[in-house]
Legacy VTK file of the C-alpha trace (Angstrom):
# vtk DataFile Version 3.0
C-alpha trace
ASCII
DATASET POLYDATA
POINTS 84 float
0.000 0.000 0.000
1.453 3.279 -1.101
1.243 6.590 0.692
-1.528 7.846 -1.593
-3.691 4.774 -0.952
-3.167 5.172 2.792
-4.228 8.821 2.671
-7.337 7.932 0.652
-8.231 5.151 3.119
-7.848 7.558 6.049
-10.012 10.202 4.379
-12.737 7.699 3.489
-12.559 6.233 6.999
-12.867 9.662 8.590
-15.871 10.670 6.487
-17.594 7.307 6.920
-16.948 7.275 10.673
-18.260 10.825 11.028
-21.424 9.935 9.077
-21.969 6.814 11.176
-21.404 8.719 14.419
-23.811 11.418 13.272
-26.515 8.867 12.395
-26.187 6.617 15.453
-24.993 8.929 18.222
-25.814 12.389 16.930
-22.198 13.502 16.460
-18.720 12.336 15.564
-16.086 10.715 17.772
-13.208 13.042 17.001
-10.838 12.596 14.070
-9.057 9.459 15.286
-12.274 7.841 16.532
-14.034 8.585 13.244
-11.170 7.072 11.249
-11.137 3.912 13.371
-14.930 3.483 13.228
-14.899 4.118 9.461
-12.122 1.618 8.785
-13.773 -1.054 10.945
-17.034 -0.309 9.125
-15.270 -0.721 5.778
-13.954 -4.115 6.876
-17.440 -5.209 7.959
-19.001 -3.932 4.737
-16.336 -5.574 2.562
-17.218 -8.914 4.132
-20.990 -8.482 4.495
-22.006 -6.909 1.178
-20.529 -9.584 -1.136
-21.975 -12.269 1.149
-25.443 -10.737 0.674
-24.832 -10.049 -3.025
-25.024 -6.263 -2.597
-22.944 -3.589 -4.297
-23.015 0.179 -3.862
-20.855 0.870 -6.905
-17.293 1.972 -7.186
-15.393 5.149 -6.587
-15.291 7.481 -3.614
-19.028 7.734 -3.092
-19.572 3.970 -3.129
-16.662 3.421 -0.750
-17.916 6.081 1.677
-21.489 4.747 1.588
-20.362 1.149 2.099
-17.975 2.112 4.912
-20.588 4.283 6.606
-23.170 1.503 6.384
-20.730 -0.972 7.919
-19.776 1.528 10.618
-23.446 2.149 11.447
-23.941 -1.602 11.862
-20.863 -1.788 14.114
-22.073 1.110 16.288
-25.576 -0.366 16.598
-24.051 -3.707 17.619
-21.864 -1.988 20.225
-24.893 -0.132 21.637
-26.835 -3.404 21.884
-23.948 -5.185 23.638
-23.475 -2.324 26.122
-27.127 -2.521 27.170
-26.823 -6.171 28.190
LINES 1 85
84 0 1 2 3 4 5 6 7 8 9 10 11 12 13 14 15 16 17 18 19 20 21 22 23 24 25 26 27 28 29 30 31 32 33 34 35 36 37 38 39 40 41 42 43 44 45 46 47 48 49 50 51 52 53 54 55 56 57 58 59 60 61 62 63 64 65 66 67 68 69 70 71 72 73 74 75 76 77 78 79 80 81 82 83
């Protein structure tokens, strides 16, 4: 992974994490927290979407939407586990 790919992954992770935090919690988690949540969400989405036969397209927008969707699922799961 080159430096450019790493920067793109961090930007997509930050945007996706911020969107997920805004949807689930009502706000972001700070820059580092947003990046971590977005990257974890991207990992979940990259496993889950092909398993379900779903695709959100390619490019930046598709990557951000997929990562944000995965991050939202991760945050909802964490909220459910914390309640128990």
